N, C-alpha and C positions, 0 to 999 in steps of 0.2 A: 503495500499499497504505499509506504514511504517513498519507494522508487517510482513510481507512478506518478506520485505528487510532485516530485523532483522532475520529472518528462514533465508534466503539464505545465509547472512554472515555467520551464526552460522555454517550451515551446510557447507559451503567451510573451515571453518576456522577449522575444527575436519575431514576433509577429512585425509586419510591414504594414504601414499602412500610409508613408512617406511623407509623415510629420517631420522628421529627420532633416528632411533635403538631401544635402551633400555632405551633412555635419554627421554621419552615422556611427563615426567611429566605432565600427564592431571589430571583433577581433582580429588581428592577422593571423596566417599559416602560421602554425607552430614555429617552422623554421626563421621564419622572418620575422615575428615577433622575439627569438631568443636569439637574434643577429643584431638586432636592435637594439635590447633593453643594456646592451654592454655601453652605448651610448646613452641613457637615461636612466642612471643610477641615482643620481638624484636634480633638485630644481630649489635655486635660487631666484624666485622671483619676488621682491616687495609686494605691498597691500596697502599704501600708504594713501593712495589714491585711488578715487574710484577706477580708473581705467587700469591701473594695477592690477585691482583686487580683481577685475573681469578676465585681464590677460592669465595670472595664477590659477583662476578657476577653469580658464579653457582648458589649458596646458594641463592639466591633472585631468580633468575630465578626459579629455583627448587621448592623454598618453597612459590612460587606465583604461581605455576602451580597447584601445588598437596595442598593449602589451600586455594587456593584462591583470595588470595592477598599475598604479599610480606611483612613481619615485616619493621617494620621504624628502619634504621639506628640509631647508637647510641653511644656515647662515656664511659658511664658509665653504670652500673646494677639501674635502678630504678623501677623495676616492677619483679614478677616472667617470668619466661619464656622466661628469657635473655637465648640467643645461642652464645657463644663467639667460636670463631676462630683465634687462633693468638699462636705463638711461645713462651715461658718464655721471651725468649730477645727482642719481640715485642713487648708483654702486660704486665705493670704490675700488671693487677687483676690475669694474669695466674699466672707470679713470686711468686703473694704473696700468692697463694696455695698450693706452695709448691709441687707441685706433682713430683712422681719420675719418670721420660721419661729416665733415663740413658739405661735402657735396649731396646729402643726405636730403637737405631741407627738412620744411615738416612733415610728416607722414612717412618718409624713407626710412629703410631699415636695412641692415646688415647682416647674415648670419653665415657666422664663420667659425672653420674648428682652430682652436687655439690651446694652446699650454698655462694653466695657471696653477701655480705654487708646484711646477714639476706633474701635475695630472691633467690627462686630457679633458679637453671642455668644447662645449659647443656654447657659442653665447650669441644672443638676439638681440640687437642692438639699436635703438632708435635716438634720435635730438630730443624725440619729446615723447611719452606716453603712448601716444596712438600709433606711432611707427613700430615702437616693440610690441603692441597688439600685432599691428599688420603683419608683422613678421614672425610672431608667433601663429597665426595662422598659417603662412607657408610652411614654416616648418611642420607644420602637422597635415599640410596637404603632402608634404613630400611622405609622409608616414602612410598616408592614404592611400597613395598611388603607386606603392610599392617600389619608392625608390630611396636610394641609400643614404643615411644620413651621416656617415662619414667620411672626412674631408671634406666638409663644406665651405665653400667661399662664397655667397650669394651676395648681391649687392641692388635693390631695387627703390623706385621712389617714381611716383605716379607722374604718366603723362600729361594728365588733365587733373584742375584743381576741383572745379562741381563736377562730382559725380553722384548725381542726383536720380531717386524716384518718385515719377509725379504720378499721385494718385487721384483718380477721377475720382473719389468718392463723397457722396453727399450726404448732409448732416443727417438724414433720415436711414441711413446705414445703403441706402441701392448704390451700386458700385455702374457708372456708365462705360458700357462696352467691358463689363465684368464679366467671367465666365468661369468664375470660382468661388460663388456665392455671395452674401453680402461686404460689406467694410469689414474690415480686423478692427476700424475703430468703435468700440462701443460710447457714444458719444452720453447716452443717457447715464450711464453708470460713473463716468469721468465725473469730476478727480478722483472721487474716492475708492473706486474699485478700479487697481491696475493689472489688468489680465495678464499671466503670466508669455501668453503668447507675444505679447510687445517685447518681451526680453529673444525670445525665441527669433524674432523678427529682426533685432537690432543683432543682435549674433549674425545672422546668414548674412545679411549685408555688411556687417564689418568683415568678416570672412573672406571676401570679393572686394572690398576697397571702396563700397558706396558709403557715403560721407553728407548724401543730405536727402532730406525727405519731405516732398511737399504733399500737405494730411488732406488737401481737400481738392473737389474738381475746379479744373478750369472755366467751366461755366460755373462761377461762384456765387454762393450767397452772401450776403452784407452780414448776415449773423455772425460769421464766424470771427468777426471784429469786435463785438462786444464782449462783455467782459464775463459774460457767463461761460463763454465759448473759450474765451483767453486763460481762463483758469485750469480747462480742460487741457488744451493746448500747452502751458506752463505742465500739466502733468506727464504726459507725452513727452515735451523734452528734458523733463529727469530720468527718463528713462533712457531714454535715447542717447545723452551725452556721453555715461561712459565709454561707449564704444562709437566714440566719433564723430557722430551723428548729430549735424544742426536740423531742425524745421524751419521749412519757410511754411508761405500762406498763398495760395490764390486769393486776389482780393478782386471785387466787383468795382470797375471805375466808378460806377454813380452811387457809391454808399454815402460820400456826404451829404446826398438827397435823402436817401433811405433811412441813415442811420444819425446825419449830422440835423438833418431836418433845412437843408439851405435848398435855394432855388435852383440852383446849377451846377455841375460837374466840369465846368470847364477851365483847364488846368492852368492857364494864364487867369486865372480869376483870385486875388488876394483870399479872398476867406475860403475857398476850395485850397488852397497851399495851405493856409494855416491849421484847415483841419486836416490833414493827411501828416503835419508835421506833429500836432498833437496825438495824432493818434498811433504813430510810428515811437512816439515817446512812451505813451502808455504801453505799448507792445513788449520794450525792451525793459520796460520794471518788471513785468512777469515774466519774461524770457530773455534776459541779459545776451545769451548768445544766439538770436534768432538771427535767420539767415536773410531772409528777405520776402521778396512780393513774385510771384509770377501771376503775369497778366495776361489775359484773353481780351483784346480791345477791339470794337468793329469787325468782329466775323460771326458769322450765324446767328445774326440778331442780341449779339451783346454789345452795351455800351461801351464808349470809346470816345475820345477825344475829336475825330472826325464831326462826331454830332453837333461838335461845336466850332464846326470849320478848321479843326488844328490838325495839324498831322500828328505822327506816330511818336515822333524824336520830343514833339510839346509833351505829351503825354507820360511818356517814360521819366521823361529827365526830371517833370514834377515830382514823381514820385521817387526819384531818384535822391533828391535834394531832399526830401525829408528823410530819406534812411541815412545819409551821406553822414553825418555826425555820428551814426552807431556802425558804422562798418558794413552795413547793409547794403544789398544788392538788390537790383529789381533785372528779373526777368521776364521778357517782353517777347511772346510769340509772334513771329512773322507767319502764323497760318492764317487769312483773312480772306474775306470776301468784299468786292466793293458792292455798294449798294444797287451799281447798274451791274445788268447782263455782259457780261467782257465776251470780246470775242474769241478769247481763249482762256481759259480759268487757271492754267499753269504757267500764264506768264503775272497774275496780281502779283503776288510777292517781292516779285526782282522787279517791278514796276511801282511799288510803293512803298519800298524800302529803297532800294539802289540809289535815289537822289537826295536819300535822307544820311549818307553815308558820313561819318566823321563828324554829326549835329548830336550823338547820345551823350550823357555824361560817361564819365571814366567807370562809375559802377553800376554801368546799363551791358546786360548780354542780351543779344539777339536769340531766339532760338528758334533754329530753322529743321523742319520735316526734313528727315532725310533725300525726297522728293519732293517735284514741285506741285502733287496734286494730295495725295492724304493714305501713306501709309499700304499703299499697293501692295500687292505679292512682287512686283518687280514695277519699279519705276528708275528712270533715269536720275543721276542726284540731281538735287537743286542746283539753277545755275546762279544761287546768290552765294554758294561757297566760292570764295577766290573776289567775286563781284564787290567786295566789303571790305578793302585792306584797311579800313581808319576804326572800322566797329568790330568791337568781339563776336563772332559766331559761335551759336551752343548749337551742337547738334541733337534734335530730339528723333529717336527711336521710338517704335511703338511695339512692347514688348505683348501686352498681350494681343491674339491672335483677329481683332475686329475682320479681317479681311481674310484669313489664312486657315479658316475651318474650326475658330470658336476654340474651344477646351479639346475636342475629342481627335482634330486632327493633327498626326503626328507633322510637326514644319520645326524644323530645328531650324532658327531665325540668325546663327553664327555666320551662316554663309552670306545673308541678305546685309547681316551689319557691316561682313568684312567687305564686302562688294561695293557697298556706298564710300567706307573709307579709304580702300583704297583706288577709288575712282580716280581718273588724272584731270584736273580743271586745265592745264595746258595754260593757267595764266603766267605764270613765270617759265614758261619752258614744260619738257617733259619731267614729272617727277612732282608737279607742283601737286600732290593727292590732297585730296578732301581731308585725311587726317590731319595733314601737316596745315591745313586751316584751321581746324579745331583745336589743335594742340598750340598754336600758338606759333609755331615755329616760321610757317611760311610768311606770315604779316607781321610778326613781331606783336601780337597780343597781349597785354599784360596780364588779361582775366581771359580764362577757360572753361569751357565748361562740356557735358552730354549729359542730357536726360534721357529716360525710359520711362514709358506710359505704362502702370505695373498690371502686371496679370496676379498680383495676391488678392485672397478672399479668406471666409472662412470654412471652405472644404479646408478637411482634415489637413489632406495634401500640398494645402496652399494655393497653387495655382490651377486647379482642376484637372491635372494628370499629371504624372510621371514626367512625361517626357516637356511638357511646359514651364516644368523648373529649370530645365536645362539653357533655357532662353532668358528667364534670368539671373541665371548665372554667368552665362556669355556676355549679356548686356556686362555685367560688374567688373567681367576681367576685360573686356576690351575700352571698358571708360578707365578701366588706371592703365593701360598700353593700348591703346589702337593700333599697333603694327602686331599683335598676337597674331596665330593661325587660328582661324575657327575650328579647324581641325585638330588640332593640338588642345585647343578646349573643351571638346567636345570628347575626347579619351580622358582627362583629367574627370569631368563630370560623371561620363560612365565606371570608372573606376571608384570614384568617391562614393555614387549614389548605390551603384548596383555591387560591383565586382572586378576584383583583378584577376580573374581566370580569364587567359589570353585568347579562349575557346569562345568566350562571351564577348569581351571588349570589343575585337576588330567586324565581327559581324554588325554587333548593334552601332557600332562608330561609322560605321559603311552606309549604314541603313540611312542613321541619320544626315549623313553628308549628301545624300538626293534628295531627302524628305521635303525642304521649300521647294526645290526644279520640278519635283513632281505636280506641287500643290498651282505652280505656274502655269504648268501645261494641262492640268485639267481646270483650270480654272479662267486664265489670262494668259495666254498665251503669245509667242512672237509680236510681245510690247499690246496685246490690247490692255484695257485696265477698266476699272470702274463697270463691272457687270453684274455685280449682285443684286439682292431683291434690296428693294428699298425701303429707308428706315431703320429695319433691324438688320440689314447686310446678310443675312443668313441665305443661302443658296443662290442658284444661278437666276437673273430677270432683264436677259439682255435686250428685252422687249420692251421693258417699262419706257413710256413716255411722257406722262404726267406728272403732277404738283405741281409748286408756284416756281420752281426755277427751270429752266433748260439744263445749266450745268450741275443737277441734282440727278441727272437721269443716265443710265446708259446709253441710251441712242448718242444723246451729245457728243459721248467720248467714242464710240466705234464707228458712227456715221456709215453703216453700212448700206449699200443699195445693191441694186442689179447689176451695177457695175465693178464696184470694189467694195474695198473695206479700209478702215484707217483713218486715225485725225492728220490733215495736213498741216502740219507745222513748218512746212519747210520755207523757204522764201516766195513762195507762189499762194501759200496759205497764211496761216497767223504769221510765220516768222517768230515762233519762239527758237528757232535754232538759234539767234542773233542775241539773246540773251547770253550765250556760254562764249568763251574765249574763241578767237579766229582759228584757230584750226580742227577745233571741235564744230564749231558752226558749220566749217566747211563740208567736214564729215558727215555729218548729220544734216545735213541740206540734198547729201548726193545720195537716194536710196539703194544703189550700189555698192555704198563705202560704209553707210550704218548697218550695225553692228544685226543680225537679224532676232535677238533676244528684242530689240528694242523697235523692230522695223515699223509696226504699225502703229505705236507712240509716235512716229517722226510723219509719216507718212499715208497718206490715201494712195491706195493702187488698187490693179484691177484685180478679180480675180484669178487671172489667166498668169499671173506675173512669175516671171520665171526665177527661182528660188535660186540658192547656190548648189542645192542636192541635184540641180535640173527640172524638177517637180515645179509644177504649178503652186501657187501661192494659198489657194482652195486644197491641193492635197496636202500639204504641210501643216495648213490649219487642222482638218482633221487626223493629221498624224500625230501633234502634239497632244490634243485632246485624248487619243487612243492612249497616247504614249504614259499618259500620267495616271491611267488608271491600271494600266498594266506594273508601273513603277511601284503603286498602292498592291496591287496583288504580290507583287516580288516579297516585298518589305512585310509582309502576312506570311509569306511562305518563310523566310529567313528567321522570325520570330516563334515560328510553329515549330522550328527546330532547335528552340533555345531553352522547351521547358524542362526544370531541373537543375538549372544554371543558379536561378534566382530564388526567392522567395515566393509560393504560390498565389499568394494574395497579389503582388503588383505583378505576375507574370498573366493571369487572368484579367485583370483592369486592360492591361497595355492589349492583351489579345485581343478583347470586348472590342476596345478602342477604334481598334484596326479595322474591323470589321465593320464598323459604322464609318468608318473612312472609307472602305471600298465602295460601300450602296453610295454614300453622298458623292464619291469621284466620278461614279458611273452616273450618276445623276447630274451631274455637272457639266459630264461630256455630251450626255445625251440630249440634255435641255439646249446646251449651247449649240449644236450642231443641227439639231431639229432648225433653230431660229435661223439659223446662217444659211441653212440651205432653202428655207421659205423665202430669204429674202434674193438671195442669187440666184435661185430657180435653177441650181446647178444637180446632178447627179451624183450619188456619193461615188469617189473613187473607187477604183476595184479594189476590193481585198478588205474592207471594212464592214463591220457591221452596222447596219440601220441603228438608230434609238430603239430604244426599247414602247417606248409610247408614240402617239401620235406629239405635234407639238402643242394641241390644244389641252392635253392631260398637263402637262409642265405649268402651262400659263392660268390653270385651275388652281394650284395649290395654293393655300395660304397660311401661315404663321404667324399669327396675332401673338403669341405667347412664349417666341424665345428669346432668352436672358438677352443681355448687355444693352438695353434701349438706352 
C-alpha cells in the first residue's frame, strides 16, 4: 500500500499542465546530473535586496530540481564547485577577482569559471542586481539544455533597452485578441490579494530578459488613471520590481475631458498640459519607477491630437514633457488610420510620420508594427524602418496569433520575427537591417525598444497551448539580441519545455521551423493578405466586401477579378514602393524582381502570369494552398511518432490541436480556392482536389462567439 501511495504521489508530482513553461527544472539524466554536481557544491548568493533574494531563490530552485538537490548556502569558498552570484559592490569575493565589468553596462552579466581561494568556482557577475539575476537564468538555461557548465566564459548585455510586453487587457478582465482565457490581472481583488501567478509571470519574463509590462489595452479606459486603479497598479509594480520589470500604462488621450472635467484635450492648451503634468506627478507618487505611457491616438476611432488640428508630435511631446521630470517615456504607436479613405492603407503610417522626423522629444519612442498593414502572416517590413533617422523607432510584434490560427494552430513565430528583423532596408547600402534600426546602431538612437502584444491569459498553460509559449519565449530572446537564430531559440525552448532527448528535439524543431510557412501557404500565399473573417478574424472570408470602410475588407486588398489578382503598389498603382529606399523601390516595382513571397502584395497580375517555376500564377496559388495543408498533415505524422517521449497530458493536447489545425487548414484552402475560382472562372489545375463543398457553403458559415473580439 505504501509503495502504491508513493507511486501515485510521484505520478501526480510530475503530471504536466504547461504551467511551469520553460522553467520546469525537471531532473537531468543521472549521468548529466552527476557530472554537473561537482560544479555546484555550494552557493554563495546574498539576499540583502529583493532582487538578490529572488536570484538566490531561483538558483536554489533550479539547481535543486535539475541536480536532485540544491547546494548548501555558504558565505565563503571552502571546496571546488562553488557558485558565486553577486556584484563587485555586494561581494568582496567578486571584488577581489578584479573582473572587467565596465562594458556590461546596466543589465549585462558575465559567467566565468575562476579560481577562488585555490578552489575552482563559477561566478555570475553583473554591475547591478538585475544583471546578476539575468546571468543566473542564463546559467540555469545551460543546465536545462544539457550544456556543460565547466570552463565557462560568457559575457552578455542586452542589445535593446526596453523589452516590453503589451497586454491588450481590459479592466473588465476581457483580453482583446486574447485566446488563452481572461486577463491575468484580477483588478477586483487587487491591491489586497496578490495572486502567486503574478510572481510566476515575473519569473518567466525575467528568465528571457523582458523588463517592461504595459498592463492595459491600447484601446484604453481612462479609469486606469484614477486613484482606485493606481493603488492596484502600485501593488502589481511591487511584485514585478524585484524581477527588473517596470510597469507602463496605456492612456486615453481624452482623459483630461473624461477625468478632469476639461472641455478639450488639445495638446497645446495650457490647461491640458497642466492636467497631464499633475497626473504624471500623481502616478510617480504611487510607482516611483513607473516606466511611462503607451498611446494609441487617431486610430480606429481612438481620440488624438488630430481631433484638434494638431499632429502626432504635438500629442506625444505634450505627454513627454509631463513625464520628463520623472525620467518616464512616451511610446507613441504609429498604427494609424486617417479619417479619409486612403488610396492604399499600407502607406498611411509613413505618410503621417515621415514628415515629423526629428520633431519628437528625446523621451519619445515611435512604436511601429513589423509590417505596414496589421500583423499579417507575412508582410514586407514597414517602410518607416530606416526612414526616420532622427526619431527612435520601437518594433511592435504580435505574439498573440490574431491572424495565424488563434490558440490551436501550431505557428512558431520565431521565423516571422527573424525575417522582419533581418530584412534589409538598404538605406545605407547593404546590411542596413531592420534590427540595426531598432537597436540604434544604424542611426545612433539613444533610446531603443521592442514590444510584443502578449498572448498570456488565465489558461493553466498561460498561452492557450504548449507551442504558443514558444512565441513568448522567442520574443524575449530576440528582444534581448535581435541577431539570434530562430532555430537555435526553438531548440532551446524544446529542450527546456519538453526533453533533451535528441530523438524528440530534432523532429520537433524541424516541425516548428516549417509551421509558420505552412500557415502562410494555407491562409495568405504569394503576398495575399487580410483575407480573414470580418471582425473576429477567424477563418477565411475573402469574399467579404461590406462594412463602414473599404480598407477593412478582404476585397480591398486582394482585388481579384476575372483578369487577375493582387494589390498594385508599383509606380503605376498606389506607388507604395516609393516609400522604400531606392534599390528596394526599384526591385519591388518590377514584378519579375519582386520576391514571389511578396508578389501579390506589390502587384496585380493576370491569372496566367508565368512564375519562376514556369507554371501560371493560378497554378501556383492552388499549389501553395494545397502545400500548406500537406505541411500540417506532415506535422501531425511527425508528432504521431513521438508518443512516449514526453508526458501523456501535453502529448495528447498537441495531437488534438494539430487535428484541429488540419481541419481548419483544409477549410482555409478550400474556401479560398472556391472563391478565387468563382472570380477567375478558371478550372482547377490538373492533379489538385476540388474544394470539399461549394462556395455557398463556406459563405454561409457564421461564428458569433469565437474568442478575441
